Rosetta silent file (secondary structure, phi, psi, omega in degrees, C-alpha in Angstrom):
SEQUENCE: MNTSLRWMTSYLSNWTGTAEEAEHALIHAGFPIESREVLGDGDVRLDVEITSNRGDCLSHLGLAREISAKLKLELKPP
SCORE:     score description
SCORE:     0.000 S_00000001
   1 L     0.000  127.829  175.592   13.301   29.642  -28.097 S_00000001
   2 E   -80.424  132.509 -178.075   13.116   32.363  -25.461 S_00000001
   3 E  -140.463  148.244  179.803   10.244   34.728  -26.081 S_00000001
   4 E   -91.438  127.024  177.864    8.731   37.724  -24.320 S_00000001
   5 H   -63.585  -37.912  179.926    5.066   37.447  -23.403 S_00000001
   6 H   -61.827  -42.971  179.275    4.737   41.233  -23.657 S_00000001
   7 H   -67.084  -43.387 -179.842    6.079   41.225  -27.221 S_00000001
   8 H   -61.113  -47.456 -175.748    3.885   38.305  -28.285 S_00000001
   9 H   -74.311  -11.565  175.069    0.713   39.795  -26.870 S_00000001
  10 L   -67.536  -16.613  177.752    1.441   43.166  -28.481 S_00000001
  11 L   -94.018    4.497 -179.276    0.291   41.481  -31.708 S_00000001
  12 E  -111.201  127.517  177.951   -3.061   40.439  -30.215 S_00000001
  13 L   -70.999  135.746  174.499   -6.057   42.767  -30.222 S_00000001
  14 L    57.984   37.787  178.408   -7.703   43.252  -26.843 S_00000001
  15 L   -70.506  120.876  175.575   -5.356   40.914  -24.942 S_00000001
  16 L  -128.665   12.881 -175.797   -6.456   40.779  -21.311 S_00000001
  17 L   -80.598 -177.399 -179.467   -5.182   37.298  -20.543 S_00000001
  18 L  -111.291  171.942  176.152   -2.508   36.031  -18.228 S_00000001
  19 H   -61.603  -36.877  179.816    0.803   34.295  -18.769 S_00000001
  20 H   -63.780  -39.560  178.837   -0.880   31.039  -17.777 S_00000001
  21 H   -66.132  -42.791  178.516   -3.513   31.450  -20.508 S_00000001
  22 H   -63.964  -43.641  178.948   -0.880   32.158  -23.164 S_00000001
  23 H   -61.922  -44.787  179.012    1.183   29.201  -21.965 S_00000001
  24 H   -60.545  -43.279  179.371   -1.876   26.936  -22.005 S_00000001
  25 H   -63.445  -42.560  179.542   -2.756   28.038  -25.567 S_00000001
  26 H   -66.733  -41.038  178.382    0.765   27.355  -26.819 S_00000001
  27 H   -60.941  -43.881 -179.532    0.893   23.944  -25.151 S_00000001
  28 H   -73.917  -14.938  174.446   -2.413   22.960  -26.762 S_00000001
  29 L   -87.832   -2.095  176.760   -1.148   24.230  -30.119 S_00000001
  30 L    99.115   20.283 -179.658    1.714   21.735  -29.844 S_00000001
  31 L  -118.350   95.645  179.182    4.467   23.939  -28.412 S_00000001
  32 L   -61.997  145.306  178.200    5.788   22.593  -25.095 S_00000001
  33 E  -100.632  117.712 -179.168    7.003   25.197  -22.619 S_00000001
  34 E   -75.059  -41.121  179.024   10.440   24.341  -21.238 S_00000001
  35 E  -159.356  162.796  176.125   10.413   27.080  -18.580 S_00000001
  36 E  -135.812  132.982 -177.901    8.742   30.299  -17.507 S_00000001
  37 E  -133.610  126.726  175.718   10.532   33.168  -15.784 S_00000001
  38 E   -84.267  125.774 -178.086    9.001   36.360  -14.409 S_00000001
  39 L   -91.369  164.796 -176.916   11.324   39.262  -15.166 S_00000001
  40 L   -60.567  -29.386 -178.072   11.940   42.334  -13.022 S_00000001
  41 L   -88.773    8.350  178.799    9.899   44.634  -15.256 S_00000001
  42 L    93.565   -9.375  177.599    6.783   42.442  -14.972 S_00000001
  43 L   -75.562  164.408  177.759    7.278   40.709  -18.306 S_00000001
  44 E  -123.732  130.959  176.989    7.372   36.917  -18.564 S_00000001
  45 E  -101.427  121.901  176.643    9.975   34.999  -20.542 S_00000001
  46 E  -105.707  134.917  173.384    8.771   31.693  -21.967 S_00000001
  47 E   -99.237  100.625 -174.002   11.193   29.098  -23.274 S_00000001
  48 E   -98.817  131.591  177.231    9.094   27.543  -26.048 S_00000001
  49 L   -84.632  120.760 -179.647   10.172   24.350  -27.783 S_00000001
  50 L  -113.399  126.444  178.202    9.873   24.784  -31.568 S_00000001
  51 L   -80.406  159.779 -174.075   10.245   21.771  -33.833 S_00000001
  52 L   -64.164  -22.330 -179.378   12.254   22.011  -37.038 S_00000001
  53 L   -86.418    2.108 -179.882    9.155   21.771  -39.232 S_00000001
  54 L  -119.168   53.991  177.632    7.613   24.935  -37.691 S_00000001
  55 H   -60.350  -23.563  178.759   10.011   27.626  -38.851 S_00000001
  56 H   -67.161  -13.500 -178.683    7.025   29.973  -39.153 S_00000001
  57 H  -105.396   16.372  178.689    6.906   30.073  -35.345 S_00000001
  58 L   -88.609   35.502  177.297   10.492   31.196  -34.803 S_00000001
  59 L  -152.726  164.400  177.423    9.344   34.734  -34.049 S_00000001
  60 H   -62.563  -39.126 -179.946    7.094   36.579  -31.629 S_00000001
  61 H   -64.569  -41.845  179.419    4.605   37.175  -34.442 S_00000001
  62 H   -62.463  -42.397  178.125    4.494   33.486  -35.359 S_00000001
  63 H   -71.431  -35.170  176.086    3.764   32.437  -31.788 S_00000001
  64 H   -62.329  -37.284  177.550    1.222   35.259  -31.411 S_00000001
  65 H   -61.556  -40.286  178.318   -0.545   33.881  -34.491 S_00000001
  66 H   -66.134  -41.784  177.607   -0.805   30.477  -32.782 S_00000001
  67 H   -63.834  -42.915 -178.976   -2.192   32.039  -29.596 S_00000001
  68 H   -63.591  -36.869  178.851   -4.712   34.083  -31.585 S_00000001
  69 H   -67.893  -41.989 -179.193   -5.905   30.981  -33.408 S_00000001
  70 H   -69.688  -39.579 -175.552   -6.328   28.992  -30.188 S_00000001
  71 H   -97.655    3.970  179.406   -8.026   31.772  -28.222 S_00000001
  72 L    55.521   49.730  176.172   -9.996   33.177  -31.182 S_00000001
  73 L  -109.016  155.804  178.292   -8.430   36.628  -30.903 S_00000001
  74 L   -79.520  132.060  177.496   -7.736   39.023  -33.736 S_00000001
  75 E   -88.910  132.920  176.664   -4.104   39.153  -34.818 S_00000001
  76 L  -116.734   91.682 -179.255   -2.731   42.630  -35.547 S_00000001
  77 L   -66.394  159.386 -179.206    0.448   42.186  -37.607 S_00000001
  78 L   -66.226    0.000    0.000    3.014   45.001  -37.764 S_00000001
């Protein structure tokens, strides 16, 4: 699943991390990263592999929840 790092981190309070930190958190949460691409506007597109049993992570909010749990950040849902 292609996802925007900017969109994911918009759901995290006080995010000051890097793309590498977000990628590392997702990998350790069990979500392999297929590719990472830096876009022209400074955003980063991550191609995250989501298994069929994790439908809750098929959105930016779901992946942000996983990052917040790994990095002990507060999640701010919409």
